[in-house]
C-alpha positions as CSV (number, residue, x, y, z in Angstrom):
1,M,-64.8,126.9,-195.1
2,E,-65.3,126.6,-198.9
3,A,-68.5,127.4,-200.0
4,G,-70.7,124.5,-200.0
5,K,-68.7,122.9,-197.5
6,K,-70.4,121.6,-194.0
7,K,-68.0,120.2,-191.2
8,V,-69.6,118.1,-188.5
9,P,-67.9,118.4,-185.5
10,L,-66.4,114.6,-184.7
11,E,-68.7,113.8,-181.7
12,E,-71.5,114.3,-183.9
13,A,-70.2,112.2,-186.6
14,M,-69.4,109.3,-184.0
15,E,-73.2,109.8,-182.8
16,Q,-73.9,109.2,-186.0
17,V,-71.8,105.9,-186.6
18,S,-72.9,104.6,-183.3
19,T,-77.3,105.1,-184.4
20,V,-75.6,102.7,-188.0
21,G,-74.4,100.6,-185.7
22,I,-77.8,100.1,-183.4
23,R,-79.3,99.5,-186.3
24,L,-77.2,96.6,-187.9
25,A,-77.4,95.1,-184.2
26,L,-81.2,95.3,-184.5
27,M,-81.3,93.9,-188.1
28,H,-79.0,91.1,-186.7
29,L,-81.5,90.2,-184.1
30,A,-84.5,90.5,-186.2
31,Y,-83.1,88.1,-188.8
32,A,-81.4,85.6,-186.1
33,R,-84.5,85.7,-183.9
34,T,-86.8,84.4,-187.0
35,I,-84.2,81.8,-188.4
36,V,-84.2,80.5,-185.4
37,E,-87.6,80.6,-184.3
38,E,-88.4,79.2,-187.8
39,H,-85.9,76.5,-188.0
40,G,-85.2,75.6,-184.5
41,R,-81.9,76.5,-182.2
42,E,-79.6,74.1,-183.8
43,K,-80.9,74.4,-187.5
44,G,-81.1,77.8,-187.4
45,R,-78.0,78.8,-185.4
46,D,-76.2,76.8,-188.4
47,L,-78.1,79.2,-190.9
48,I,-77.1,82.3,-189.0
49,V,-72.9,80.5,-188.9
50,K,-73.4,80.1,-192.6
51,A,-74.9,83.5,-193.3
52,M,-72.3,85.3,-191.1
53,M,-69.4,83.0,-193.3
54,A,-70.5,84.8,-196.7
55,Y,-71.3,88.4,-195.0
56,G,-67.7,87.5,-193.9
57,K,-66.1,86.6,-197.4
58,M,-68.2,89.7,-198.7
59,V,-66.5,92.1,-196.2
60,G,-63.0,90.4,-196.8
61,E,-63.2,91.2,-200.4
62,R,-64.1,94.4,-200.0
63,N,-60.8,94.5,-197.8
64,K,-58.4,92.6,-200.0
65,S,-59.4,95.0,-202.4
66,G,-58.5,97.8,-200.2
67,R,-61.7,99.1,-199.0
68,Q,-61.9,100.3,-195.6
69,D,-63.2,97.5,-193.3
70,L,-65.0,99.4,-190.2
71,P,-66.0,102.8,-189.3
72,W,-62.5,105.0,-188.4
73,Y,-64.3,106.1,-185.1
74,G,-68.2,105.9,-183.1
75,F,-68.1,102.1,-184.2
76,H,-66.8,101.6,-180.4
77,D,-65.8,103.7,-177.1
78,K,-62.3,103.3,-177.8
79,Y,-59.3,101.5,-179.2
80,V,-56.3,100.3,-176.9
81,Y,-53.2,99.3,-178.8
82,K,-49.8,98.8,-177.2
83,N,-51.0,100.8,-173.8
84,N,-52.2,104.0,-175.7
85,T,-55.9,105.0,-176.0
86,Y,-57.2,106.1,-179.2
87,E,-61.2,107.1,-180.6
88,D,-60.2,107.2,-184.4
89,T,-58.5,104.3,-185.8
90,R,-56.5,106.7,-187.9
91,E,-54.6,107.5,-184.8
92,E,-52.4,104.6,-184.9
93,S,-50.1,103.0,-187.6
94,A,-51.3,99.8,-189.2
95,D,-47.9,99.0,-190.5
96,D,-46.8,95.7,-188.4
97,F,-49.9,95.8,-186.5
98,N,-49.9,93.1,-183.5
99,Y,-53.3,91.5,-182.9
100,D,-52.1,90.6,-179.6
101,L,-51.7,94.3,-178.0
102,F,-55.1,95.5,-179.4
103,R,-58.4,95.7,-177.8
104,V,-61.8,97.2,-178.2
105,Y,-63.9,98.4,-175.7
106,G,-67.5,99.5,-176.2
107,C,-69.0,97.7,-178.8
108,I,-71.9,99.1,-179.9
109,L,-73.2,95.8,-181.2
110,A,-72.5,94.1,-178.6
111,K,-74.1,96.9,-176.1
112,I,-77.3,96.5,-178.1
113,F,-77.3,92.5,-178.1
114,Q,-76.9,92.8,-174.1
115,E,-79.3,95.6,-173.4
116,Y,-81.7,92.9,-175.8
117,D,-80.7,90.0,-173.5
118,E,-79.6,88.1,-176.6
119,P,-75.6,87.5,-176.1
120,E,-75.4,83.9,-177.8
121,L,-77.5,85.3,-180.9
122,G,-75.4,88.4,-181.0
123,A,-72.0,86.8,-180.5
124,L,-72.9,84.6,-183.8
125,Y,-72.6,88.2,-185.6
126,C,-68.9,87.9,-183.8
127,Y,-68.1,85.0,-186.6
128,V,-67.6,88.0,-189.3
129,D,-63.6,88.5,-187.7
130,P,-63.1,85.3,-188.8
131,A,-64.6,85.0,-192.0
132,K,-63.2,87.7,-193.3
133,S,-59.9,87.3,-191.9
134,M,-59.9,84.0,-193.9
135,A,-61.5,85.7,-196.7
136,V,-58.6,87.6,-197.4
137,N,-55.9,85.4,-196.4
138,P,-57.4,81.2,-195.8
139,E,-54.1,80.1,-194.2
140,C,-54.9,82.8,-190.9
141,K,-57.9,83.6,-189.0
142,L,-58.5,86.1,-186.8
143,I,-60.0,84.8,-183.7
144,H,-61.6,86.5,-180.3
145,T,-59.2,85.9,-177.2
146,A,-62.3,88.0,-175.1
147,C,-65.5,89.2,-176.7
148,E,-67.4,91.9,-175.1
149,V,-70.9,90.6,-176.4
150,C,-70.2,86.8,-175.0
151,G,-69.5,89.0,-171.0
152,D,-66.0,90.2,-171.6
153,E,-64.9,93.8,-170.6
154,F,-63.6,94.3,-174.2
155,C,-62.8,92.5,-177.5
156,A,-59.4,91.1,-178.2
157,F,-58.0,89.2,-181.0
158,D,-55.2,86.7,-182.3
159,S,-54.2,86.0,-185.5
160,V,-53.3,82.4,-185.6
161,P,-53.2,79.6,-188.3
162,T,-56.0,78.3,-189.7
163,T,-56.2,74.3,-190.4
164,E,-57.0,72.4,-193.6
165,Q,-60.5,71.5,-192.0
166,E,-61.1,75.3,-191.0
167,R,-60.2,75.9,-194.8
168,I,-62.4,73.2,-196.6
169,D,-65.3,74.1,-193.9
170,F,-65.2,77.5,-195.1
171,K,-64.9,77.2,-198.4
172,N,-68.1,74.5,-198.1
173,Q,-69.7,76.8,-195.8
174,D,-69.9,74.0,-193.2
175,P,-72.0,75.1,-190.3
176,S,-68.9,72.9,-188.4
177,W,-66.6,75.7,-189.2
178,K,-68.2,77.6,-186.0
179,S,-65.3,75.8,-183.9
180,T,-63.1,78.1,-185.9
181,D,-63.1,80.6,-182.7
182,P,-63.4,78.8,-179.9
183,I,-64.4,81.6,-177.5
184,L,-67.3,82.2,-179.3
185,L,-68.2,78.4,-179.0
186,G,-67.0,78.3,-175.5
187,K,-69.5,81.1,-174.3
188,D,-72.4,79.1,-176.0
189,K,-74.0,77.8,-173.1
190,N,-76.7,76.0,-175.2
191,Q,-73.9,74.4,-177.5
192,E,-73.1,70.8,-175.3
């Protein structure tokens, strides 16, 4: 080992990343609860969706400039791609990546949202996925076909074309954009 450089075992690094994920989930719940308490359920949820759209745009812009999206390890228990299991996303090539074949198990955010019995408010965080993808390419969105925070065993995704209305709503930060990811909207028991 080089002088002055300390190496941390992967398991320990994964635990530290998980700790940051827990803090992120708690921060999301704290502001989401406060917004809903202050503005009422419907208005509060719309404000949270707008915030997630803005957050997703920030993440998407960073992705577009070549910056890393999520940690390679520790944020989820495991990733399954083409029936192969990984703890570290660097183990799978990003070339010709097909989201239909990708599953994420043990999302630390989902675990905390479930632990605090807040799946509906927690699921609002998941709007970061279609928002970040639309920030990179407004013609396409990454949606959930399964969502762990909503009660599914894992998260699964699909990349599908956007509609003109979704692009307009996204550009204008219109909260009706939330229908862009139907499973998140469909899992919201109080949306009717």
